[in-house]
C-alpha positions in Angstrom: 82.0 -5.4 58.4 78.9 -6.9 56.9 76.6 -4.2 55.4 74.1 -6.6 53.8 71.3 -6.3 56.4 71.4 -2.5 56.2 70.9 -2.3 52.5 67.3 -3.3 51.9 64.7 -5.6 53.4 62.1 -5.3 50.7 63.4 -7.9 48.4 65.8 -10.8 48.0 69.4 -9.8 47.1 70.7 -10.9 43.8 73.9 -13.1 43.9 77.2 -11.2 43.5 77.9 -10.5 39.9 74.4 -11.2 38.6 71.5 -8.9 37.5 73.5 -5.8 37.8 71.7 -2.6 37.0 73.0 -1.1 33.7 74.4 2.4 34.1 72.3 5.2 32.8 73.7 7.0 29.8 74.3 10.7 30.4 71.6 12.9 28.9 72.8 15.3 26.2 73.4 18.9 27.3 70.7 21.2 26.0 71.4 24.4 27.8 70.1 22.9 31.0 71.9 25.4 33.3 69.9 28.1 31.7 66.6 26.8 33.0 67.5 25.9 36.5 66.0 27.6 39.5 69.3 28.8 40.7 69.9 30.7 37.5 66.4 32.1 36.9 65.5 32.9 40.5 62.3 32.1 42.3 60.2 34.7 40.4 60.8 33.2 37.0 57.4 32.4 35.4 56.9 28.7 34.7 55.7 29.4 31.1 59.0 31.2 30.4 60.9 28.1 31.5 58.8 25.9 29.2 59.4 28.2 26.3 63.1 28.0 26.6 63.2 24.2 27.2 61.4 23.7 23.8 63.2 26.5 21.9 66.8 26.3 23.1 67.7 23.0 21.2 66.4 24.6 18.0 67.9 28.0 18.4 71.2 27.4 20.2 72.3 23.8 19.7 75.8 25.0 18.9 76.0 27.0 22.2 75.7 23.8 24.2 79.2 22.8 23.1 80.6 25.4 25.5 80.9 24.5 29.2 79.7 26.7 31.9 82.6 29.1 32.8 84.5 28.6 36.1 84.0 31.5 38.5 87.7 32.1 38.8 88.1 32.7 35.1 85.9 35.7 34.9 88.5 38.4 35.6 91.0 37.1 33.1 88.3 36.7 30.5 87.1 40.3 30.9 90.7 41.7 30.5 91.2 39.6 27.3 87.7 40.7 26.1 88.5 44.4 26.5 91.9 44.1 24.9 90.3 42.3 21.9 87.7 45.0 21.5 90.3 47.8 21.3 92.6 45.9 19.0 89.8 44.9 16.5 88.2 48.3 16.4 91.5 50.2 15.9 92.9 47.7 13.3 89.7 48.0 11.3 89.4 51.7 11.6 90.7 52.4 8.1 87.6 50.5 6.8 84.8 51.7 9.0 85.7 55.3 9.7 85.5 56.5 6.1 82.2 54.7 5.9 80.9 56.6 8.9 81.8 59.9 7.2 80.0 58.8 4.0 76.8 57.8 5.8 76.8 61.0 7.8 77.1 63.0 4.6 74.2 61.1 3.1 72.0 61.8 6.1 72.8 65.5 5.9 71.9 65.6 2.2 68.7 63.6 2.3 67.4 64.9 5.6 68.7 68.4 6.2 67.9 70.1 9.5 67.8 66.9 11.5 70.5 65.4 13.7 72.9 62.9 12.0 73.2 60.8 15.2 70.4 59.3 17.3 71.3 59.3 21.0 69.4 57.2 23.5 69.9 56.2 27.0 70.4 52.4 27.4 71.0 50.1 30.3 74.4 48.3 30.3 76.5 46.3 32.6 75.7 46.4 36.3 72.5 48.4 35.4 74.6 51.5 34.4 72.9 53.9 32.1 74.8 55.2 29.1 74.2 57.1 25.9 74.2 54.8 22.8 75.0 56.2 19.4 73.3 55.3 16.1 72.7 56.9 12.8 69.3 58.5 12.7 67.0 56.4 10.5 63.5 57.5 11.7 61.4 60.6 11.9 62.2 62.9 14.8 59.1 61.9 16.9 59.6 58.1 16.4 59.5 57.3 20.2 56.2 59.1 20.6 54.6 57.0 17.8 55.3 53.7 19.5 51.9 53.6 21.4 50.0 54.4 18.2 51.8 51.7 16.2 51.6 49.0 18.9 49.3 46.9 16.6 52.3 46.5 14.2 54.6 45.2 17.0 56.3 41.9 16.1 57.8 41.4 19.5 56.5 41.1 23.1 55.9 44.5 24.8 58.0 46.3 26.1 60.1 45.4 23.1 59.0 47.0 19.8 59.8 46.2 16.2 57.6 46.7 13.2 58.3 45.4 9.7 57.9 47.6 7.7 58.1 50.4 10.2 56.4 53.6 8.9 58.6 55.7 11.1 61.7 54.8 9.1 63.0 57.2 6.4 64.0 56.1 2.9 67.8 56.2 3.6 67.1 54.7 7.0 65.7 51.5 5.4 69.0 51.0 3.6 71.0 51.7 6.7 68.9 49.3 8.7 68.9 46.4 6.3 72.7 46.6 6.1 73.1 47.4 9.8 75.1 50.5 8.9 73.0 52.5 11.3 74.9 50.9 14.2 78.4 51.8 13.0 78.6 54.7 15.5 78.4 52.2 18.3 82.0 51.4 17.6 82.7 54.7 19.5 80.8 53.2 22.4 83.1 50.2 22.3 86.2 52.5 22.4 84.7 54.4 25.4 84.1 51.1 27.2 80.3 51.5 27.3 79.9 48.3 25.2 81.8 45.3 23.9 81.8 43.7 20.4 80.0 40.7 21.8 77.4 40.6 24.6 73.7 41.1 25.3 72.2 44.0 23.4 71.5 47.0 25.6 67.9 48.1 25.9 66.3 51.4 26.4 64.2 50.1 29.3 65.1 51.1 32.8 65.9 48.3 35.3 62.5 48.7 37.0 60.8 47.4 33.8 62.4 43.9 34.2 61.5 40.9 36.3 64.0 40.2 39.1 65.3 37.1 37.3 65.8 39.0 34.0 68.2 41.5 35.6 70.9 38.7 35.4 71.4 39.6 31.8 73.2 42.8 33.0 76.0 40.9 34.6 78.2 41.3 31.6 79.1 44.1 29.1 76.5 45.0 26.5 77.5 44.1 22.9 77.1 45.1 19.3 76.1 41.5 18.5 75.1 38.5 20.6 73.8 35.0 20.7 70.2 35.7 19.7 71.3 37.8 16.8 73.0 34.8 15.2 70.5 32.2 16.5 68.7 32.1 13.1 65.6 34.0 14.1 64.8 37.6 13.4 62.0 37.9 15.8 62.6 35.9 19.0 60.3 36.5 21.9 61.5 38.7 24.8 61.7 35.7 27.1 63.8 33.7 24.6 66.2 36.6 24.2 66.7 37.0 27.9 67.4 33.2 28.3 69.8 33.2 25.4 71.7 36.1 27.0 71.8 34.2 30.3 73.2 31.1 28.4 75.9 33.2 26.8 76.9 34.9 30.1 77.3 31.5 31.8 79.5 30.2 29.0 81.2 33.4 28.0 84.8 32.9 26.8 87.2 34.3 24.2 86.5 31.4 21.8 82.8 31.8 22.1 83.0 35.5 21.3 85.1 34.8 18.2 82.5 32.3 17.0 79.7 34.8 17.5 81.6 37.4 15.6 82.2 35.0 12.7 78.6 34.0 12.7 77.6 37.6 12.6 79.3 38.2 9.2 76.9 36.0 7.1 74.0 37.4 9.0 75.0 40.9 7.8 75.7 39.7 4.3 72.4 37.9 4.0 70.6 40.8 5.8 69.1 38.6 8.5 67.8 39.9 11.8 68.2 43.5 10.8 
């Protein structure tokens, strides 16, 4: 069957074997699945997409090495992830549990009358609210002072981080710069509220998020994540959400192990505290 007449009538056909169009080289993967409409949803602001398109190659070039996870592999990955959390936390218990007791004693001595632990409701996987545990590093009315100190905020509201933060106590500064204030969250990992690796849980209720940002709650919340090891201590809120989405699309056991290994030098060099 001759198909030549049906191909094109706009120009003369080249002889067979001549003037063939060269094949286009495949474009390098730069987290493109993160900025597609299917991932972000129709309500994603255009400026947010542009921010990630320019920032992702600089912040997470190493993350692009991991392919998007197949849908059928999610259940097996979550079972392996939970088993890894339990084994790692219990094996390292002789190291971190005495440290928990020492820090608790230090808080009781330097700040008597106050609570050793700071408890706060956070939003975790599937929008479930849970109580997160941290060592108290601030004055008792720290949450009420947020509005008064908004001019010191280094992040995009509703996130809040000031450096230096006048609400932090003397011992609290030491605990924060070494991330020892987050040691009690290992109990959250044991209880199943959190995982070792995943998007950080926030204190905001789901109603505070844009519809497309709720996708970050598809996976377990974590002690550390992609944006904590991306090399920037103060990423914007939109960048953090997109990095979380990139992680969730590529989440696998090998990626979790790399994030944990990348977290160690961040703690040693006191970055992103």
